[in-house]
PDBQT receptor file of N, H, CA, C and O in Angstrom, charges set to zero:
ATOM      1  N   MET A   1     225.068 169.546  67.112  1.00  0.00    +0.000 N 
ATOM      2  CA  MET A   1     224.277 170.483  67.850  1.00  0.00    +0.000 C 
ATOM      3  C   MET A   1     224.998 171.831  67.819  1.00  0.00    +0.000 C 
ATOM      4  O   MET A   1     226.197 171.919  68.085  1.00  0.00    +0.000 OA
ATOM      5  N   SER A   2     224.253 172.854  67.495  1.00  0.00    +0.000 N 
ATOM      6  H   SER A   2     223.280 172.782  67.279  1.00  0.00    +0.000 HD
ATOM      7  CA  SER A   2     224.838 174.209  67.459  1.00  0.00    +0.000 C 
ATOM      8  C   SER A   2     224.947 174.758  68.895  1.00  0.00    +0.000 C 
ATOM      9  O   SER A   2     224.368 174.227  69.843  1.00  0.00    +0.000 OA
ATOM     10  N   ALA A   3     225.713 175.836  68.995  1.00  0.00    +0.000 N 
ATOM     11  H   ALA A   3     226.183 176.267  68.225  1.00  0.00    +0.000 HD
ATOM     12  CA  ALA A   3     225.875 176.480  70.318  1.00  0.00    +0.000 C 
ATOM     13  C   ALA A   3     224.546 177.004  70.832  1.00  0.00    +0.000 C 
ATOM     14  O   ALA A   3     224.266 176.928  72.029  1.00  0.00    +0.000 OA
ATOM     15  N   GLU A   4     223.725 177.536  69.932  1.00  0.00    +0.000 N 
ATOM     16  H   GLU A   4     223.953 177.598  68.960  1.00  0.00    +0.000 HD
ATOM     17  CA  GLU A   4     222.406 178.029  70.348  1.00  0.00    +0.000 C 
ATOM     18  C   GLU A   4     221.507 176.894  70.834  1.00  0.00    +0.000 C 
ATOM     19  O   GLU A   4     220.783 177.042  71.819  1.00  0.00    +0.000 OA
ATOM     20  N   GLU A   5     221.559 175.770  70.139  1.00  0.00    +0.000 N 
ATOM     21  H   GLU A   5     222.146 175.650  69.339  1.00  0.00    +0.000 HD
ATOM     22  CA  GLU A   5     220.751 174.604  70.571  1.00  0.00    +0.000 C 
ATOM     23  C   GLU A   5     221.223 174.092  71.922  1.00  0.00    +0.000 C 
ATOM     24  O   GLU A   5     220.405 173.733  72.768  1.00  0.00    +0.000 OA
ATOM     25  N   ALA A   6     222.541 174.055  72.134  1.00  0.00    +0.000 N 
ATOM     26  H   ALA A   6     223.206 174.347  71.446  1.00  0.00    +0.000 HD
ATOM     27  CA  ALA A   6     223.056 173.608  73.424  1.00  0.00    +0.000 C 
ATOM     28  C   ALA A   6     222.639 174.558  74.542  1.00  0.00    +0.000 C 
ATOM     29  O   ALA A   6     222.311 174.135  75.651  1.00  0.00    +0.000 OA
ATOM     30  N   CYS A   7     222.660 175.833  74.231  1.00  0.00    +0.000 N 
ATOM     31  H   CYS A   7     222.926 176.177  73.331  1.00  0.00    +0.000 HD
ATOM     32  CA  CYS A   7     222.263 176.840  75.232  1.00  0.00    +0.000 C 
ATOM     33  C   CYS A   7     220.780 176.710  75.584  1.00  0.00    +0.000 C 
ATOM     34  O   CYS A   7     220.402 176.822  76.750  1.00  0.00    +0.000 OA
ATOM     35  N   ARG A   8     219.966 176.481  74.596  1.00  0.00    +0.000 N 
ATOM     36  H   ARG A   8     220.273 176.390  73.648  1.00  0.00    +0.000 HD
ATOM     37  CA  ARG A   8     218.526 176.319  74.859  1.00  0.00    +0.000 C 
ATOM     38  C   ARG A   8     218.247 175.014  75.622  1.00  0.00    +0.000 C 
ATOM     39  O   ARG A   8     217.386 174.971  76.501  1.00  0.00    +0.000 OA
ATOM     40  N   LEU A   9     218.978 173.968  75.277  1.00  0.00    +0.000 N 
ATOM     41  H   LEU A   9     219.677 174.003  74.563  1.00  0.00    +0.000 HD
ATOM     42  CA  LEU A   9     218.834 172.709  76.017  1.00  0.00    +0.000 C 
ATOM     43  C   LEU A   9     219.189 172.932  77.482  1.00  0.00    +0.000 C 
ATOM     44  O   LEU A   9     218.456 172.501  78.373  1.00  0.00    +0.000 OA
ATOM     45  N   ALA A  10     220.295 173.594  77.730  1.00  0.00    +0.000 N 
ATOM     46  H   ALA A  10     220.890 173.944  77.006  1.00  0.00    +0.000 HD
ATOM     47  CA  ALA A  10     220.698 173.875  79.104  1.00  0.00    +0.000 C 
ATOM     48  C   ALA A  10     219.651 174.707  79.821  1.00  0.00    +0.000 C 
ATOM     49  O   ALA A  10     219.356 174.461  80.991  1.00  0.00    +0.000 OA
ATOM     50  N   ALA A  11     219.080 175.700  79.122  1.00  0.00    +0.000 N 
ATOM     51  H   ALA A  11     219.320 175.900  78.172  1.00  0.00    +0.000 HD
ATOM     52  CA  ALA A  11     218.057 176.566  79.732  1.00  0.00    +0.000 C 
ATOM     53  C   ALA A  11     216.832 175.737  80.104  1.00  0.00    +0.000 C 
ATOM     54  O   ALA A  11     216.275 175.898  81.190  1.00  0.00    +0.000 OA
ATOM     55  N   GLU A  12     216.416 174.854  79.208  1.00  0.00    +0.000 N 
ATOM     56  H   GLU A  12     216.868 174.724  78.325  1.00  0.00    +0.000 HD
ATOM     57  CA  GLU A  12     215.242 174.027  79.509  1.00  0.00    +0.000 C 
ATOM     58  C   GLU A  12     215.511 173.067  80.655  1.00  0.00    +0.000 C 
ATOM     59  O   GLU A  12     214.648 172.857  81.507  1.00  0.00    +0.000 OA
ATOM     60  N   LEU A  13     216.709 172.479  80.681  1.00  0.00    +0.000 N 
ATOM     61  H   LEU A  13     217.410 172.649  79.988  1.00  0.00    +0.000 HD
ATOM     62  CA  LEU A  13     217.059 171.609  81.807  1.00  0.00    +0.000 C 
ATOM     63  C   LEU A  13     217.056 172.375  83.109  1.00  0.00    +0.000 C 
ATOM     64  O   LEU A  13     216.546 171.896  84.122  1.00  0.00    +0.000 OA
ATOM     65  N   ASN A  14     217.635 173.585  83.078  1.00  0.00    +0.000 N 
ATOM     66  H   ASN A  14     218.049 173.974  82.255  1.00  0.00    +0.000 HD
ATOM     67  CA  ASN A  14     217.662 174.417  84.281  1.00  0.00    +0.000 C 
ATOM     68  C   ASN A  14     216.275 174.799  84.745  1.00  0.00    +0.000 C 
ATOM     69  O   ASN A  14     215.977 174.733  85.937  1.00  0.00    +0.000 OA
ATOM     70  N   GLU A  15     215.428 175.196  83.821  1.00  0.00    +0.000 N 
ATOM     71  H   GLU A  15     215.670 175.250  82.852  1.00  0.00    +0.000 HD
ATOM     72  CA  GLU A  15     214.066 175.586  84.187  1.00  0.00    +0.000 C 
ATOM     73  C   GLU A  15     213.257 174.409  84.714  1.00  0.00    +0.000 C 
ATOM     74  O   GLU A  15     212.489 174.560  85.665  1.00  0.00    +0.000 OA
ATOM     75  N   GLU A  16     213.419 173.257  84.115  1.00  0.00    +0.000 N 
ATOM     76  H   GLU A  16     214.043 173.134  83.343  1.00  0.00    +0.000 HD
ATOM     77  CA  GLU A  16     212.632 172.080  84.494  1.00  0.00    +0.000 C 
ATOM     78  C   GLU A  16     213.158 171.392  85.755  1.00  0.00    +0.000 C 
ATOM     79  O   GLU A  16     212.376 170.955  86.599  1.00  0.00    +0.000 OA
ATOM     80  N   PHE A  17     214.483 171.297  85.879  1.00  0.00    +0.000 N 
ATOM     81  H   PHE A  17     215.118 171.652  85.194  1.00  0.00    +0.000 HD
ATOM     82  CA  PHE A  17     215.070 170.475  86.959  1.00  0.00    +0.000 C 
ATOM     83  C   PHE A  17     215.924 171.226  87.956  1.00  0.00    +0.000 C 
ATOM     84  O   PHE A  17     216.307 170.664  88.982  1.00  0.00    +0.000 OA
ATOM     85  N   GLY A  18     216.233 172.487  87.680  1.00  0.00    +0.000 N 
ATOM     86  H   GLY A  18     215.921 172.943  86.847  1.00  0.00    +0.000 HD
ATOM     87  CA  GLY A  18     217.016 173.283  88.611  1.00  0.00    +0.000 C 
ATOM     88  C   GLY A  18     218.326 172.644  89.004  1.00  0.00    +0.000 C 
ATOM     89  O   GLY A  18     219.084 172.193  88.146  1.00  0.00    +0.000 OA
ATOM     90  N   GLU A  19     218.600 172.601  90.301  1.00  0.00    +0.000 N 
ATOM     91  H   GLU A  19     217.985 172.967  90.998  1.00  0.00    +0.000 HD
ATOM     92  CA  GLU A  19     219.863 172.064  90.824  1.00  0.00    +0.000 C 
ATOM     93  C   GLU A  19     220.081 170.613  90.441  1.00  0.00    +0.000 C 
ATOM     94  O   GLU A  19     221.227 170.177  90.337  1.00  0.00    +0.000 OA
ATOM     95  N   ALA A  20     219.023 169.856  90.229  1.00  0.00    +0.000 N 
ATOM     96  H   ALA A  20     218.091 170.210  90.314  1.00  0.00    +0.000 HD
ATOM     97  CA  ALA A  20     219.172 168.454  89.846  1.00  0.00    +0.000 C 
ATOM     98  C   ALA A  20     219.900 168.314  88.510  1.00  0.00    +0.000 C 
ATOM     99  O   ALA A  20     220.616 167.334  88.304  1.00  0.00    +0.000 OA
ATOM    100  N   ALA A  21     219.733 169.272  87.602  1.00  0.00    +0.000 N 
ATOM    101  H   ALA A  21     219.152 170.068  87.769  1.00  0.00    +0.000 HD
ATOM    102  CA  ALA A  21     220.413 169.235  86.305  1.00  0.00    +0.000 C 
ATOM    103  C   ALA A  21     221.916 169.336  86.506  1.00  0.00    +0.000 C 
ATOM    104  O   ALA A  21     222.683 168.666  85.814  1.00  0.00    +0.000 OA
ATOM    105  N   PHE A  22     222.344 170.172  87.453  1.00  0.00    +0.000 N 
ATOM    106  H   PHE A  22     221.721 170.716  88.015  1.00  0.00    +0.000 HD
ATOM    107  CA  PHE A  22     223.772 170.284  87.757  1.00  0.00    +0.000 C 
ATOM    108  C   PHE A  22     224.330 168.989  88.342  1.00  0.00    +0.000 C 
ATOM    109  O   PHE A  22     225.419 168.550  87.971  1.00  0.00    +0.000 OA
ATOM    110  N   ILE A  23     223.583 168.387  89.251  1.00  0.00    +0.000 N 
ATOM    111  H   ILE A  23     222.699 168.743  89.552  1.00  0.00    +0.000 HD
ATOM    112  CA  ILE A  23     224.024 167.159  89.899  1.00  0.00    +0.000 C 
ATOM    113  C   ILE A  23     224.132 166.046  88.849  1.00  0.00    +0.000 C 
ATOM    114  O   ILE A  23     225.108 165.296  88.842  1.00  0.00    +0.000 OA
ATOM    115  N   VAL A  24     223.160 165.941  87.987  1.00  0.00    +0.000 N 
ATOM    116  H   VAL A  24     222.368 166.551  87.993  1.00  0.00    +0.000 HD
ATOM    117  CA  VAL A  24     223.194 164.891  86.936  1.00  0.00    +0.000 C 
ATOM    118  C   VAL A  24     224.382 165.130  86.019  1.00  0.00    +0.000 C 
ATOM    119  O   VAL A  24     225.096 164.186  85.680  1.00  0.00    +0.000 OA
ATOM    120  N   ALA A  25     224.604 166.352  85.618  1.00  0.00    +0.000 N 
ATOM    121  H   ALA A  25     224.024 167.119  85.893  1.00  0.00    +0.000 HD
ATOM    122  CA  ALA A  25     225.737 166.658  84.726  1.00  0.00    +0.000 C 
ATOM    123  C   ALA A  25     227.066 166.298  85.377  1.00  0.00    +0.000 C 
ATOM    124  O   ALA A  25     227.932 165.705  84.733  1.00  0.00    +0.000 OA
ATOM    125  N   LYS A  26     227.230 166.643  86.616  1.00  0.00    +0.000 N 
ATOM    126  H   LYS A  26     226.527 167.124  87.140  1.00  0.00    +0.000 HD
ATOM    127  CA  LYS A  26     228.501 166.343  87.314  1.00  0.00    +0.000 C 
ATOM    128  C   LYS A  26     228.687 164.834  87.472  1.00  0.00    +0.000 C 
ATOM    129  O   LYS A  26     229.791 164.327  87.270  1.00  0.00    +0.000 OA
ATOM    130  N   ARG A  27     227.638 164.120  87.824  1.00  0.00    +0.000 N 
ATOM    131  H   ARG A  27     226.742 164.532  87.987  1.00  0.00    +0.000 HD
ATOM    132  CA  ARG A  27     227.735 162.665  87.945  1.00  0.00    +0.000 C 
ATOM    133  C   ARG A  27     228.019 162.008  86.596  1.00  0.00    +0.000 C 
ATOM    134  O   ARG A  27     228.787 161.049  86.509  1.00  0.00    +0.000 OA
ATOM    135  N   THR A  28     227.399 162.528  85.561  1.00  0.00    +0.000 N 
ATOM    136  H   THR A  28     226.776 163.307  85.631  1.00  0.00    +0.000 HD
ATOM    137  CA  THR A  28     227.616 161.982  84.230  1.00  0.00    +0.000 C 
ATOM    138  C   THR A  28     229.057 162.195  83.778  1.00  0.00    +0.000 C 
ATOM    139  O   THR A  28     229.673 161.296  83.206  1.00  0.00    +0.000 OA
ATOM    140  N   ILE A  29     229.580 163.366  84.031  1.00  0.00    +0.000 N 
ATOM    141  H   ILE A  29     229.079 164.097  84.496  1.00  0.00    +0.000 HD
ATOM    142  CA  ILE A  29     230.975 163.654  83.673  1.00  0.00    +0.000 C 
ATOM    143  C   ILE A  29     231.906 162.678  84.396  1.00  0.00    +0.000 C 
ATOM    144  O   ILE A  29     232.781 162.077  83.773  1.00  0.00    +0.000 OA
ATOM    145  N   ALA A  30     231.722 162.523  85.694  1.00  0.00    +0.000 N 
ATOM    146  H   ALA A  30     231.011 163.011  86.201  1.00  0.00    +0.000 HD
ATOM    147  CA  ALA A  30     232.578 161.617  86.471  1.00  0.00    +0.000 C 
ATOM    148  C   ALA A  30     232.471 160.183  85.945  1.00  0.00    +0.000 C 
ATOM    149  O   ALA A  30     233.478 159.491  85.797  1.00  0.00    +0.000 OA
ATOM    150  N   SER A  31     231.262 159.754  85.670  1.00  0.00    +0.000 N 
ATOM    151  H   SER A  31     230.444 160.316  85.790  1.00  0.00    +0.000 HD
ATOM    152  CA  SER A  31     231.057 158.384  85.147  1.00  0.00    +0.000 C 
ATOM    153  C   SER A  31     231.717 158.191  83.797  1.00  0.00    +0.000 C 
ATOM    154  O   SER A  31     232.388 157.183  83.573  1.00  0.00    +0.000 OA
ATOM    155  N   LEU A  32     231.538 159.133  82.904  1.00  0.00    +0.000 N 
ATOM    156  H   LEU A  32     230.994 159.952  83.086  1.00  0.00    +0.000 HD
ATOM    157  CA  LEU A  32     232.138 159.019  81.578  1.00  0.00    +0.000 C 
ATOM    158  C   LEU A  32     233.651 159.039  81.628  1.00  0.00    +0.000 C 
ATOM    159  O   LEU A  32     234.307 158.299  80.895  1.00  0.00    +0.000 OA
ATOM    160  N   GLU A  33     234.215 159.881  82.489  1.00  0.00    +0.000 N 
ATOM    161  H   GLU A  33     233.682 160.482  83.084  1.00  0.00    +0.000 HD
ATOM    162  CA  GLU A  33     235.663 159.931  82.633  1.00  0.00    +0.000 C 
ATOM    163  C   GLU A  33     236.198 158.618  83.176  1.00  0.00    +0.000 C 
ATOM    164  O   GLU A  33     237.245 158.138  82.741  1.00  0.00    +0.000 OA
ATOM    165  N   GLU A  34     235.475 158.037  84.131  1.00  0.00    +0.000 N 
ATOM    166  H   GLU A  34     234.624 158.426  84.484  1.00  0.00    +0.000 HD
ATOM    167  CA  GLU A  34     235.861 156.779  84.715  1.00  0.00    +0.000 C 
ATOM    168  C   GLU A  34     235.863 155.649  83.674  1.00  0.00    +0.000 C 
ATOM    169  O   GLU A  34     236.670 154.721  83.734  1.00  0.00    +0.000 OA
ATOM    170  N   GLN A  35     234.939 155.764  82.729  1.00  0.00    +0.000 N 
ATOM    171  H   GLN A  35     234.284 156.517  82.680  1.00  0.00    +0.000 HD
ATOM    172  CA  GLN A  35     234.859 154.755  81.658  1.00  0.00    +0.000 C 
ATOM    173  C   GLN A  35     235.816 155.045  80.508  1.00  0.00    +0.000 C 
ATOM    174  O   GLN A  35     235.901 154.266  79.559  1.00  0.00    +0.000 OA
ATOM    175  N   GLY A  36     236.540 156.165  80.589  1.00  0.00    +0.000 N 
ATOM    176  H   GLY A  36     236.472 156.798  81.361  1.00  0.00    +0.000 HD
ATOM    177  CA  GLY A  36     237.463 156.519  79.547  1.00  0.00    +0.000 C 
ATOM    178  C   GLY A  36     236.819 157.169  78.337  1.00  0.00    +0.000 C 
ATOM    179  O   GLY A  36     237.420 157.221  77.264  1.00  0.00    +0.000 OA
ATOM    180  N   CYS A  37     235.612 157.662  78.499  1.00  0.00    +0.000 N 
ATOM    181  H   CYS A  37     235.123 157.620  79.371  1.00  0.00    +0.000 HD
ATOM    182  CA  CYS A  37     234.868 158.318  77.397  1.00  0.00    +0.000 C 
ATOM    183  C   CYS A  37     235.081 159.825  77.493  1.00  0.00    +0.000 C 
ATOM    184  O   CYS A  37     234.149 160.582  77.766  1.00  0.00    +0.000 OA
ATOM    185  N   ASP A  38     236.312 160.242  77.266  1.00  0.00    +0.000 N 
ATOM    186  H   ASP A  38     237.069 159.627  77.045  1.00  0.00    +0.000 HD
ATOM    187  CA  ASP A  38     236.656 161.651  77.444  1.00  0.00    +0.000 C 
ATOM    188  C   ASP A  38     235.928 162.589  76.488  1.00  0.00    +0.000 C 
ATOM    189  O   ASP A  38     235.573 163.709  76.858  1.00  0.00    +0.000 OA
ATOM    190  N   GLU A  39     235.710 162.134  75.270  1.00  0.00    +0.000 N 
ATOM    191  H   GLU A  39     235.998 161.225  74.969  1.00  0.00    +0.000 HD
ATOM    192  CA  GLU A  39     235.040 163.006  74.303  1.00  0.00    +0.000 C 
ATOM    193  C   GLU A  39     233.595 163.255  74.713  1.00  0.00    +0.000 C 
ATOM    194  O   GLU A  39     233.111 164.383  74.625  1.00  0.00    +0.000 OA
ATOM    195  N   ARG A  40     232.907 162.218  75.158  1.00  0.00    +0.000 N 
ATOM    196  H   ARG A  40     233.301 161.302  75.230  1.00  0.00    +0.000 HD
ATOM    197  CA  ARG A  40     231.537 162.379  75.615  1.00  0.00    +0.000 C 
ATOM    198  C   ARG A  40     231.498 163.217  76.910  1.00  0.00    +0.000 C 
ATOM    199  O   ARG A  40     230.586 164.023  77.096  1.00  0.00    +0.000 OA
ATOM    200  N   ALA A  41     232.472 163.030  77.788  1.00  0.00    +0.000 N 
ATOM    201  H   ALA A  41     233.213 162.375  77.637  1.00  0.00    +0.000 HD
ATOM    202  CA  ALA A  41     232.534 163.817  79.013  1.00  0.00    +0.000 C 
ATOM    203  C   ALA A  41     232.718 165.315  78.680  1.00  0.00    +0.000 C 
ATOM    204  O   ALA A  41     232.192 166.182  79.377  1.00  0.00    +0.000 OA
ATOM    205  N   SER A  42     233.464 165.597  77.614  1.00  0.00    +0.000 N 
ATOM    206  H   SER A  42     233.892 164.892  77.048  1.00  0.00    +0.000 HD
ATOM    207  CA  SER A  42     233.677 166.994  77.202  1.00  0.00    +0.000 C 
ATOM    208  C   SER A  42     232.373 167.673  76.824  1.00  0.00    +0.000 C 
ATOM    209  O   SER A  42     232.161 168.848  77.122  1.00  0.00    +0.000 OA
ATOM    210  N   VAL A  43     231.509 166.929  76.170  1.00  0.00    +0.000 N 
ATOM    211  H   VAL A  43     231.681 165.974  75.928  1.00  0.00    +0.000 HD
ATOM    212  CA  VAL A  43     230.199 167.475  75.789  1.00  0.00    +0.000 C 
ATOM    213  C   VAL A  43     229.407 167.846  77.039  1.00  0.00    +0.000 C 
ATOM    214  O   VAL A  43     228.780 168.904  77.098  1.00  0.00    +0.000 OA
ATOM    215  N   TRP A  44     229.443 166.976  78.025  1.00  0.00    +0.000 N 
ATOM    216  H   TRP A  44     229.952 166.117  77.977  1.00  0.00    +0.000 HD
ATOM    217  CA  TRP A  44     228.740 167.249  79.288  1.00  0.00    +0.000 C 
ATOM    218  C   TRP A  44     229.374 168.378  80.059  1.00  0.00    +0.000 C 
ATOM    219  O   TRP A  44     228.672 169.144  80.720  1.00  0.00    +0.000 OA
ATOM    220  N   ARG A  45     230.738 168.506  79.988  1.00  0.00    +0.000 N 
ATOM    221  H   ARG A  45     231.308 167.885  79.451  1.00  0.00    +0.000 HD
ATOM    222  CA  ARG A  45     231.400 169.635  80.632  1.00  0.00    +0.000 C 
ATOM    223  C   ARG A  45     230.977 170.948  80.013  1.00  0.00    +0.000 C 
ATOM    224  O   ARG A  45     230.788 171.936  80.722  1.00  0.00    +0.000 OA
ATOM    225  N   ALA A  46     230.826 170.973  78.698  1.00  0.00    +0.000 N 
ATOM    226  H   ALA A  46     230.979 170.171  78.121  1.00  0.00    +0.000 HD
ATOM    227  CA  ALA A  46     230.366 172.169  78.020  1.00  0.00    +0.000 C 
ATOM    228  C   ALA A  46     228.941 172.514  78.463  1.00  0.00    +0.000 C 
ATOM    229  O   ALA A  46     228.632 173.676  78.727  1.00  0.00    +0.000 OA
ATOM    230  N   LEU A  47     228.077 171.498  78.542  1.00  0.00    +0.000 N 
ATOM    231  H   LEU A  47     228.327 170.554  78.328  1.00  0.00    +0.000 HD
ATOM    232  CA  LEU A  47     226.697 171.709  79.003  1.00  0.00    +0.000 C 
ATOM    233  C   LEU A  47     226.674 172.261  80.417  1.00  0.00    +0.000 C 
ATOM    234  O   LEU A  47     225.908 173.174  80.724  1.00  0.00    +0.000 OA
ATOM    235  N   LEU A  48     227.518 171.704  81.274  1.00  0.00    +0.000 N 
ATOM    236  H   LEU A  48     228.141 170.963  81.025  1.00  0.00    +0.000 HD
ATOM    237  CA  LEU A  48     227.619 172.166  82.662  1.00  0.00    +0.000 C 
ATOM    238  C   LEU A  48     228.070 173.623  82.708  1.00  0.00    +0.000 C 
ATOM    239  O   LEU A  48     227.559 174.408  83.505  1.00  0.00    +0.000 OA
ATOM    240  N   ALA A  49     229.027 173.984  81.853  1.00  0.00    +0.000 N 
ATOM    241  H   ALA A  49     229.443 173.346  81.205  1.00  0.00    +0.000 HD
ATOM    242  CA  ALA A  49     229.506 175.375  81.843  1.00  0.00    +0.000 C 
ATOM    243  C   ALA A  49     228.372 176.319  81.423  1.00  0.00    +0.000 C 
ATOM    244  O   ALA A  49     228.242 177.415  81.967  1.00  0.00    +0.000 OA
ATOM    245  N   ILE A  50     227.560 175.893  80.461  1.00  0.00    +0.000 N 
ATOM    246  H   ILE A  50     227.666 175.002  80.019  1.00  0.00    +0.000 HD
ATOM    247  CA  ILE A  50     226.434 176.719  80.044  1.00  0.00    +0.000 C 
ATOM    248  C   ILE A  50     225.406 176.814  81.169  1.00  0.00    +0.000 C 
ATOM    249  O   ILE A  50     224.853 177.884  81.424  1.00  0.00    +0.000 OA
ATOM    250  N   LEU A  51     225.155 175.697  81.838  1.00  0.00    +0.000 N 
ATOM    251  H   LEU A  51     225.604 174.828  81.631  1.00  0.00    +0.000 HD
ATOM    252  CA  LEU A  51     224.240 175.734  82.992  1.00  0.00    +0.000 C 
ATOM    253  C   LEU A  51     224.727 176.726  84.037  1.00  0.00    +0.000 C 
ATOM    254  O   LEU A  51     223.938 177.504  84.573  1.00  0.00    +0.000 OA
ATOM    255  N   ASP A  52     226.029 176.703  84.329  1.00  0.00    +0.000 N 
ATOM    256  H   ASP A  52     226.671 176.072  83.894  1.00  0.00    +0.000 HD
ATOM    257  CA  ASP A  52     226.599 177.647  85.290  1.00  0.00    +0.000 C 
ATOM    258  C   ASP A  52     226.411 179.095  84.852  1.00  0.00    +0.000 C 
ATOM    259  O   ASP A  52     226.057 179.957  85.657  1.00  0.00    +0.000 OA
ATOM    260  N   ASP A  53     226.650 179.353  83.569  1.00  0.00    +0.000 N 
ATOM    261  H   ASP A  53     226.937 178.653  82.915  1.00  0.00    +0.000 HD
ATOM    262  CA  ASP A  53     226.495 180.715  83.058  1.00  0.00    +0.000 C 
ATOM    263  C   ASP A  53     225.048 181.186  83.142  1.00  0.00    +0.000 C 
ATOM    264  O   ASP A  53     224.782 182.342  83.473  1.00  0.00    +0.000 OA
ATOM    265  N   ILE A  54     224.131 180.300  82.845  1.00  0.00    +0.000 N 
ATOM    266  H   ILE A  54     224.347 179.361  82.576  1.00  0.00    +0.000 HD
ATOM    267  CA  ILE A  54     222.688 180.643  82.932  1.00  0.00    +0.000 C 
ATOM    268  C   ILE A  54     222.313 180.927  84.388  1.00  0.00    +0.000 C 
ATOM    269  O   ILE A  54     221.661 181.930  84.679  1.00  0.00    +0.000 OA
ATOM    270  N   ALA A  55     222.722 180.053  85.292  1.00  0.00    +0.000 N 
ATOM    271  H   ALA A  55     223.252 179.238  85.055  1.00  0.00    +0.000 HD
ATOM    272  CA  ALA A  55     222.394 180.236  86.711  1.00  0.00    +0.000 C 
ATOM    273  C   ALA A  55     222.964 181.532  87.264  1.00  0.00    +0.000 C 
ATOM    274  O   ALA A  55     222.328 182.190  88.087  1.00  0.00    +0.000 OA
ATOM    275  N   ALA A  56     224.165 181.904  86.815  1.00  0.00    +0.000 N 
ATOM    276  H   ALA A  56     224.681 181.369  86.147  1.00  0.00    +0.000 HD
ATOM    277  CA  ALA A  56     224.807 183.116  87.281  1.00  0.00    +0.000 C 
ATOM    278  C   ALA A  56     224.350 184.357  86.507  1.00  0.00    +0.000 C 
ATOM    279  O   ALA A  56     224.801 185.472  86.772  1.00  0.00    +0.000 OA
ATOM    280  N   LYS A  57     223.450 184.142  85.548  1.00  0.00    +0.000 N 
ATOM    281  H   LYS A  57     223.083 183.237  85.332  1.00  0.00    +0.000 HD
ATOM    282  CA  LYS A  57     222.891 185.198  84.702  1.00  0.00    +0.000 C 
ATOM    283  C   LYS A  57     223.946 185.926  83.898  1.00  0.00    +0.000 C 
ATOM    284  O   LYS A  57     223.827 187.122  83.634  1.00  0.00    +0.000 OA
ATOM    285  N   ARG A  58     224.996 185.187  83.504  1.00  0.00    +0.000 N 
ATOM    286  H   ARG A  58     225.093 184.215  83.718  1.00  0.00    +0.000 HD
ATOM    287  CA  ARG A  58     226.061 185.741  82.642  1.00  0.00    +0.000 C 
ATOM    288  C   ARG A  58     225.633 185.715  81.172  1.00  0.00    +0.000 C 
ATOM    289  O   ARG A  58     226.152 186.474  80.354  1.00  0.00    +0.000 OA
ATOM    290  N   ILE A  59     224.677 184.832  80.846  1.00  0.00    +0.000 N 
ATOM    291  H   ILE A  59     224.255 184.215  81.511  1.00  0.00    +0.000 HD
ATOM    292  CA  ILE A  59     224.174 184.776  79.494  1.00  0.00    +0.000 C 
ATOM    293  C   ILE A  59     222.654 184.685  79.508  1.00  0.00    +0.000 C 
ATOM    294  O   ILE A  59     222.046 184.199  80.462  1.00  0.00    +0.000 OA
ATOM    295  N   ASP A  60     222.065 185.164  78.428  1.00  0.00    +0.000 N 
ATOM    296  H   ASP A  60     222.558 185.559  77.653  1.00  0.00    +0.000 HD
ATOM    297  CA  ASP A  60     220.645 184.989  78.182  1.00  0.00    +0.000 C 
ATOM    298  C   ASP A  60     220.538 183.808  77.220  1.00  0.00    +0.000 C 
ATOM    299  O   ASP A  60     220.950 183.907  76.065  1.00  0.00    +0.000 OA
ATOM    300  N   PRO A  61     219.993 182.708  77.689  1.00  0.00    +0.000 N 
ATOM    301  CA  PRO A  61     219.981 181.478  76.879  1.00  0.00    +0.000 C 
ATOM    302  C   PRO A  61     219.151 181.570  75.604  1.00  0.00    +0.000 C 
ATOM    303  O   PRO A  61     219.257 180.710  74.730  1.00  0.00    +0.000 OA
ATOM    304  N   TYR A  62     218.330 182.606  75.495  1.00  0.00    +0.000 N 
ATOM    305  H   TYR A  62     218.244 183.305  76.206  1.00  0.00    +0.000 HD
ATOM    306  CA  TYR A  62     217.471 182.734  74.312  1.00  0.00    +0.000 C 
ATOM    307  C   TYR A  62     217.941 183.842  73.351  1.00  0.00    +0.000 C 
ATOM    308  O   TYR A  62     217.296 184.125  72.342  1.00  0.00    +0.000 OA
ATOM    309  N   ALA A  63     219.089 184.462  73.696  1.00  0.00    +0.000 N 
ATOM    310  H   ALA A  63     219.614 184.233  74.516  1.00  0.00    +0.000 HD
ATOM    311  CA  ALA A  63     219.653 185.509  72.808  1.00  0.00    +0.000 C 
ATOM    312  C   ALA A  63     220.557 184.835  71.785  1.00  0.00    +0.000 C 
ATOM    313  O   ALA A  63     220.964 183.685  71.950  1.00  0.00    +0.000 OA
ATOM    314  N   LYS A  64     220.857 185.568  70.738  1.00  0.00    +0.000 N 
ATOM    315  H   LYS A  64     220.526 186.502  70.604  1.00  0.00    +0.000 HD
ATOM    316  CA  LYS A  64     221.827 185.096  69.742  1.00  0.00    +0.000 C 
ATOM    317  C   LYS A  64     223.175 184.945  70.411  1.00  0.00    +0.000 C 
ATOM    318  O   LYS A  64     223.544 185.756  71.260  1.00  0.00    +0.000 OA
ATOM    319  N   ILE A  65     223.910 183.919  70.037  1.00  0.00    +0.000 N 
ATOM    320  H   ILE A  65     223.610 183.260  69.347  1.00  0.00    +0.000 HD
ATOM    321  CA  ILE A  65     225.215 183.660  70.605  1.00  0.00    +0.000 C 
ATOM    322  C   ILE A  65     226.288 183.988  69.607  1.00  0.00    +0.000 C 
ATOM    323  O   ILE A  65     226.217 183.600  68.441  1.00  0.00    +0.000 OA
ATOM    324  N   ALA A  66     227.298 184.718  70.081  1.00  0.00    +0.000 N 
ATOM    325  H   ALA A  66     227.356 185.034  71.028  1.00  0.00    +0.000 HD
ATOM    326  CA  ALA A  66     228.468 185.034  69.236  1.00  0.00    +0.000 C 
ATOM    327  C   ALA A  66     229.656 184.250  69.799  1.00  0.00    +0.000 C 
ATOM    328  O   ALA A  66     230.071 184.465  70.937  1.00  0.00    +0.000 OA
ATOM    329  N   LEU A  67     230.187 183.354  68.997  1.00  0.00    +0.000 N 
ATOM    330  H   LEU A  67     229.849 183.179  68.072  1.00  0.00    +0.000 HD
ATOM    331  CA  LEU A  67     231.369 182.598  69.406  1.00  0.00    +0.000 C 
ATOM    332  C   LEU A  67     232.602 183.279  68.833  1.00  0.00    +0.000 C 
ATOM    333  O   LEU A  67     232.622 183.685  67.670  1.00  0.00    +0.000 OA
ATOM    334  N   HIS A  68     233.650 183.400  69.684  1.00  0.00    +0.000 N 
ATOM    335  H   HIS A  68     233.634 183.071  70.628  1.00  0.00    +0.000 HD
ATOM    336  CA  HIS A  68     234.869 184.061  69.227  1.00  0.00    +0.000 C 
ATOM    337  C   HIS A  68     236.010 183.068  69.214  1.00  0.00    +0.000 C 
ATOM    338  O   HIS A  68     237.133 183.423  68.858  1.00  0.00    +0.000 OA
TER     339      HIS A  68
């Protein structure tokens, strides 16, 4: 999944589910870490970070993304 695809996924989750998307992401991270699935938990942490940035209006989820 590209960074742009992840950003759009986060935007759609945020628009559709609002705060529930954050709760699910946090619970999923905790569950995966408990199971020792650190790599999968990292993907969810990245998604949660994007959700946070969208909610705080630090990024436009539909704009081109520049990774540095």
